[in-house]
N, C-alpha and C positions, 0 to 999 in steps of 0.2 A: 504494500500500500504506500502511495506517495505521501510526502509530508503534507501537501495541500489537501488531499482527500482526507487524511487522518484528522487534520485540524478542523475541516468542515464537519466531519462526523462528531467530533468533540463538541462543537458548537450546537449541532442538532440535539445531541444528548443533553447538554446543559439546558437548552430551551425546553425540551420535553420534561426534564426533571423540575424546572421552575413551574411549568403549568400544572404538573401533577402535584407538586408541593402546595401550590395555591389552592387547588381543588381539595386536596387532602386536609389542608388547614380549615377550609370552610366546613367540610364534613365533620371534622373533629370538634370544631367550635360548636356546630349545630347540635351534635350529640351531647356535648358537655353541658351546654346551656339548657337543652331540653331535659336532661336528667336532673339538673338543679331546680328547674321550674316545677317538675313533677313532684319533687320532694318538698316543695314549698320554700326552698332555700333562697331563691332569687325572685323577688317581686319588686315592682315599682322602681324606685330610683336605684336600688342595688343592682338590678338587672342592667340598667343603663350604664352605671359606673363600671361594672365588671366587663361588659361588652366593650366599652371605650378603652379599658386597660388592655384587653386582649388585642384589639386593633392596633393600639399604640405599640405593643411589643412585637406584633407581626411585622409591621411596617418599619420598625427600627431594624429588624433583621434584613429588610430589603434595602437598607442604607438610605432611606428617605428621611427628610426632615420631619420627624414626628415628635413634637412636644406639644404640650397643651397651651399653644399660643396662636395668635392670628396668622403668623407667617406659615405655620404648619398646614393651614388650610389649602395652600398651593398643592400639597401632596394629594389631597382629595381630588382636586381638579385633574392632576396627573393620573390618578388611579381611574377616574371616570373616563378620561381620554383613552387610556390603555384598554379599558373594557369596550369602548365604542369602536376601536379598531378591529375587534374580534366579533362583535355582535351588533345588531341594530338596536336602537333605543327601546323599542317595545319589549324585546327579549330581556333587556337589562332591568327595565322598570318592573318586570314580572319576577325578578330575582329579589324576593323580599329579604333574604338573608343579607345580601350586599347593601341594600338600602338601609336596613336596620343597623348594620355595623357602622356604616359611614354616618348615618344620622345620629347615632349615639355619640360618635366621636365629635361631630360638629357641635352637638349640644353641649358636651362637656367642655370643649374649647371655649364656647360662648359663656358658659357658667364661670369658668376660671378667669377668662380675660375681661369680660364686661359685666359680670355679676348677674347674668340672667338666671332665672330660677325655674326649675321644672314644675309644671302644674299637674297635680294628681288628677286623674280622670277615673271616676268610679266605674265607668263602663269598659275600661281597658286594663290589661295586666301591667301596663307601664305607662308613664307619662308620654304624651305625644306632642305637647306644646310647652312653650316656655314664656315667662313674663319678663320683659325688660324693666329696667329701673324706672323708665318713663311711663310704664303701665301698658305699653304695646304688647301684643301677643304674637309670637313667631312659632313656626312649625318646622323644625329641622329636617324631619323625614320627608315632608312635602318639598322642602327646598332642594334636597338631594334629587328627588324625582324630576323637579323642574330643570335642574342643571343637566340631567341626562337627556331629557326631551328637547331642550332648547339649545344645547351646546355651550360654547365658550362665552356667549353673551350673558349667561347667567352664572358667571364665575363664583364659586364658593368663597374663594379668597376675597374677591371684591365685596361680596356680601358681608363677610366678617369685618372687613376693613371699614366699610361704611357704618355698620352697627357700632363698632368701637368708637368711631369719631363723631357719631350722631349725637347731638345734644338737645 
């Protein structure tokens, strides 16, 4: 086997392993969270915080800028763009696991960065909206869906930046 062909094969294997590890990660995450929910260990805000922590650790492994600050929201945009290269927007918005994971992360960044607070919903297992200091209500999961459907014009980073500087 020539050096060029060998190198190309290594690249293909690495790309395949990356896709498998991402899919495996989502599967393991889903099973872990579901088992905790069934046992009543994760409900409400604890579910949101745990999910955001899992997302944070996973993307740190991908060497992305993932910290609980507004700048890290660029990584959500990058992740969505990466998904859009492989799937159409309708398929991605039907992936509730991805939307839930990214929405939890977005919400936790906004909680730490601008003081937004999760609002408990009696009809849901976890909060789906947040209240800003000025009294406005925002919906992080819906914002993730909007970004997927409308593309870069609905940048998650820009959204966070505006909310942080909005008075």
